[in-house]
Legacy VTK file of the C-alpha trace (Angstrom):
# vtk DataFile Version 3.0
C-alpha trace
ASCII
DATASET POLYDATA
POINTS 282 float
-70.478 -106.198 50.088
-69.772 -108.983 47.544
-71.967 -112.490 48.734
-70.112 -115.511 48.822
-70.643 -118.598 48.543
-70.973 -120.520 51.577
-68.261 -122.903 51.701
-70.257 -125.894 53.047
-72.888 -126.265 50.232
-71.578 -129.176 48.453
-72.000 -130.337 51.992
-75.292 -129.862 52.662
-78.136 -132.478 52.059
-78.565 -133.860 48.091
-81.818 -135.866 46.867
-81.756 -139.305 48.548
-84.899 -140.637 46.165
-86.505 -139.404 42.302
-90.430 -140.417 42.736
-92.785 -140.856 39.966
-95.868 -139.090 40.698
-98.993 -142.044 40.472
-100.510 -138.586 38.984
-98.083 -137.972 37.254
-98.096 -134.524 37.325
-101.632 -134.665 37.390
-104.552 -131.827 38.870
-101.859 -129.777 40.302
-103.288 -125.894 40.155
-101.259 -123.850 37.570
-97.183 -123.167 38.852
-97.820 -125.826 41.507
-95.551 -128.558 40.135
-91.856 -128.094 38.075
-92.357 -131.714 37.395
-89.312 -132.574 35.593
-88.298 -134.190 31.668
-87.918 -137.572 33.680
-91.364 -137.433 35.202
-89.835 -138.250 38.803
-89.272 -135.558 41.789
-86.058 -135.703 43.890
-86.457 -135.837 47.739
-84.613 -134.730 49.958
-84.067 -136.076 53.845
-85.457 -134.153 56.269
-83.926 -131.892 58.599
-83.319 -130.929 61.883
-86.096 -128.460 61.901
-88.672 -130.608 59.684
-88.233 -133.165 63.068
-89.297 -130.830 65.293
-92.400 -129.222 63.120
-94.073 -132.371 63.185
-93.674 -132.529 66.500
-95.869 -129.064 66.890
-100.145 -130.684 67.997
-101.062 -127.666 66.114
-99.312 -127.525 63.261
-100.185 -131.369 62.524
-104.053 -130.660 63.361
-104.047 -127.491 60.822
-101.948 -129.089 58.265
-99.148 -126.734 58.204
-96.477 -129.244 59.563
-97.538 -131.661 56.634
-97.766 -129.203 54.385
-94.382 -127.109 54.824
-92.786 -130.749 55.351
-93.217 -131.390 51.181
-91.969 -127.760 50.472
-88.695 -128.890 52.424
-88.464 -132.552 51.103
-89.907 -131.651 47.564
-88.722 -128.540 46.243
-90.415 -129.679 42.454
-93.543 -128.820 44.485
-93.970 -125.067 44.778
-98.190 -125.940 46.055
-98.495 -128.264 48.746
-101.941 -127.550 49.813
-102.743 -128.082 45.229
-100.362 -132.209 45.641
-103.951 -133.881 44.458
-104.507 -137.388 47.269
-103.874 -139.860 45.128
-99.911 -138.182 45.798
-99.720 -138.410 49.225
-98.847 -141.412 50.786
-95.644 -142.098 47.943
-94.373 -139.006 48.922
-94.723 -139.364 52.890
-93.338 -142.942 52.086
-90.861 -141.624 49.765
-89.433 -138.686 52.832
-89.778 -141.480 55.405
-87.416 -143.324 53.348
-84.869 -140.665 52.368
-84.658 -139.708 55.961
-84.710 -142.775 58.269
-83.780 -145.632 55.734
-86.356 -148.258 54.292
-87.307 -150.240 57.025
-90.216 -148.794 59.327
-91.275 -150.673 62.755
-94.978 -151.555 62.342
-97.426 -153.018 65.837
-100.984 -154.437 64.748
-102.777 -156.491 66.488
-103.604 -159.848 64.799
-107.003 -160.774 64.697
-107.654 -163.729 65.429
-105.913 -163.907 69.160
-105.502 -160.362 69.329
-101.411 -160.581 70.046
-100.292 -157.527 68.874
-97.415 -158.181 66.106
-94.335 -156.253 65.576
-92.482 -156.864 62.337
-90.163 -154.205 60.705
-91.956 -152.773 57.464
-90.018 -152.348 53.855
-91.043 -149.863 52.512
-89.777 -149.827 48.610
-91.966 -152.319 48.022
-94.867 -150.356 49.825
-93.483 -147.452 47.188
-93.412 -150.300 44.437
-96.830 -151.299 44.788
-98.343 -148.128 44.374
-100.064 -147.411 41.197
-100.587 -145.074 38.984
-103.890 -143.444 39.230
-105.623 -143.897 35.590
-108.943 -144.450 36.957
-109.635 -141.580 37.051
-109.104 -141.075 33.716
-111.919 -143.103 32.467
-115.349 -141.198 32.369
-118.244 -142.778 33.666
-121.782 -142.868 32.756
-124.585 -141.791 35.080
-128.535 -141.267 33.498
-128.113 -138.714 30.793
-124.335 -137.124 32.031
-121.063 -138.230 31.345
-118.831 -137.667 34.521
-115.194 -137.144 34.954
-113.994 -137.776 38.320
-110.576 -136.667 39.808
-108.603 -137.371 43.023
-109.400 -133.903 45.661
-105.998 -132.330 46.918
-104.297 -131.747 49.878
-106.024 -128.748 50.615
-109.400 -129.948 50.820
-109.201 -133.003 52.405
-107.184 -131.313 55.200
-109.825 -128.915 55.457
-112.758 -131.851 55.422
-111.212 -133.575 57.938
-111.091 -130.121 60.550
-114.355 -129.707 60.202
-115.240 -133.540 60.870
-113.163 -133.193 63.941
-114.665 -130.586 65.245
-117.903 -130.740 64.423
-117.098 -134.873 65.870
-116.265 -133.095 69.501
-119.760 -130.562 69.185
-121.556 -133.453 68.993
-120.096 -135.795 71.782
-119.470 -131.972 74.068
-123.825 -131.420 73.233
-124.568 -135.605 74.468
-122.532 -134.744 77.661
-123.438 -131.598 78.629
-126.714 -132.782 81.281
-127.756 -128.932 81.756
-128.004 -127.673 78.247
-132.291 -127.773 77.495
-133.260 -130.336 75.054
-135.240 -127.588 72.644
-131.027 -127.155 72.475
-129.290 -130.291 72.163
-132.386 -129.982 69.127
-130.818 -126.884 67.804
-127.646 -127.150 67.889
-127.457 -131.271 66.537
-130.075 -130.156 63.511
-126.705 -127.385 62.701
-124.261 -129.843 62.952
-126.042 -132.549 60.491
-126.711 -129.218 58.312
-122.539 -128.742 58.169
-121.558 -132.199 57.925
-124.794 -133.051 54.819
-122.920 -129.846 53.764
-119.251 -131.634 53.748
-120.020 -134.296 52.239
-121.476 -132.585 49.230
-118.239 -129.731 49.015
-115.968 -133.433 49.109
-118.380 -134.717 46.315
-117.793 -131.937 44.603
-114.185 -132.171 44.321
-114.123 -134.772 43.300
-115.828 -134.368 40.458
-113.476 -131.937 37.121
-115.772 -132.426 34.667
-120.165 -133.000 33.792
-121.097 -133.512 30.095
-124.080 -132.959 28.917
-125.505 -135.023 25.780
-125.136 -132.322 23.841
-121.754 -131.599 24.574
-121.543 -128.470 27.547
-119.051 -129.327 29.630
-119.078 -127.989 32.551
-116.435 -126.930 34.918
-116.961 -124.544 37.797
-117.042 -126.002 40.425
-120.383 -123.337 41.785
-122.745 -124.639 39.169
-121.547 -128.573 40.822
-122.159 -127.939 43.916
-126.122 -126.626 43.153
-126.772 -129.370 40.861
-125.596 -132.248 43.328
-127.388 -130.328 46.253
-130.664 -130.772 43.511
-130.712 -133.586 42.068
-132.284 -136.304 42.646
-131.302 -138.638 45.630
-130.242 -142.094 43.134
-128.683 -139.896 40.948
-126.403 -138.392 44.362
-126.260 -141.517 45.536
-124.421 -143.158 42.174
-122.566 -140.593 41.869
-121.476 -141.131 45.908
-120.612 -144.476 44.958
-118.134 -144.022 42.333
-116.326 -141.866 44.104
-115.685 -144.023 46.756
-114.777 -147.635 44.283
-112.363 -144.751 42.003
-111.059 -143.815 45.635
-110.725 -147.880 47.127
-108.855 -148.760 44.121
-105.729 -145.865 44.306
-105.478 -146.696 47.795
-102.945 -148.971 49.837
-103.166 -151.904 48.919
-103.189 -153.926 52.133
-100.779 -156.449 53.327
-100.267 -159.388 54.709
-98.103 -160.657 57.255
-98.891 -163.844 59.876
-99.341 -163.285 63.770
-95.965 -164.570 65.326
-97.784 -165.663 68.054
-97.249 -169.721 68.051
-100.234 -170.677 69.258
-101.530 -168.596 65.950
-99.734 -167.883 63.265
-103.174 -167.427 61.239
-102.781 -165.347 58.000
-103.881 -162.161 58.064
-103.803 -158.571 55.774
-103.352 -155.165 57.217
-104.821 -152.124 55.126
-101.686 -149.269 56.430
-103.030 -145.854 57.825
-100.091 -144.125 58.374
-99.994 -141.293 61.319
-98.688 -137.695 61.120
-97.751 -137.879 64.836
-95.302 -140.713 64.552
-95.035 -141.607 60.609
-91.561 -139.732 61.128
-90.164 -140.884 63.666
LINES 1 283
282 0 1 2 3 4 5 6 7 8 9 10 11 12 13 14 15 16 17 18 19 20 21 22 23 24 25 26 27 28 29 30 31 32 33 34 35 36 37 38 39 40 41 42 43 44 45 46 47 48 49 50 51 52 53 54 55 56 57 58 59 60 61 62 63 64 65 66 67 68 69 70 71 72 73 74 75 76 77 78 79 80 81 82 83 84 85 86 87 88 89 90 91 92 93 94 95 96 97 98 99 100 101 102 103 104 105 106 107 108 109 110 111 112 113 114 115 116 117 118 119 120 121 122 123 124 125 126 127 128 129 130 131 132 133 134 135 136 137 138 139 140 141 142 143 144 145 146 147 148 149 150 151 152 153 154 155 156 157 158 159 160 161 162 163 164 165 166 167 168 169 170 171 172 173 174 175 176 177 178 179 180 181 182 183 184 185 186 187 188 189 190 191 192 193 194 195 196 197 198 199 200 201 202 203 204 205 206 207 208 209 210 211 212 213 214 215 216 217 218 219 220 221 222 223 224 225 226 227 228 229 230 231 232 233 234 235 236 237 238 239 240 241 242 243 244 245 246 247 248 249 250 251 252 253 254 255 256 257 258 259 260 261 262 263 264 265 266 267 268 269 270 271 272 273 274 275 276 277 278 279 280 281
């Protein structure tokens, strides 16, 4: 039996957008990205299967729906779990634009009068304002060490979110459980605190690409970096975490300027876009 080409092949979905990644292809795992010579990846519209996947609560919770969506709509990204976080917003915005067009309706409460305003956002403008992640290229000197930072990968962020959610749910259950003995509550609180502490260490460690000592030794081993963070002085750790936070703030989506539509108010305000995965692709 010979394989035949489907005569409908030319009617299959085609790339709707070509996206230049803010990372320029850096920080991906080996063979995780097939970056064209143009530096732009093709982005395809969603299929009906993709839409159904994005409505599956369990898949949304564990992150697999987002990973499957990237695999489907951005086939040049071979391993979606290794996508650096600086690329995620741009990728998801491009997928939505390819699937539904550039307009997206949003609802935002005015901070002055609390009126709920409805706007149609042009995602082309949002995408154009996403800055290249060049801020990560500049090394940072902290004490006697030089740090090279990097964005976390989607796998790391997703796992962190799951752990954080589970711990918060555990704490809520402990508080609400009136029958639990006090000493047991203390024990469970302490365990939860330790897990959150380890989570914070991992977030910082996953943001460190390398540490260079004064004598030129470059440390990239994750285990050694974790050990260092677990044993370094409080001031040094705080300085490292502060630098990580500052860099993340610089590459976040810029706030958009809005005007309240309530006639009695009409004041200007800004809003930072936070895309909810559950309804972003509708």
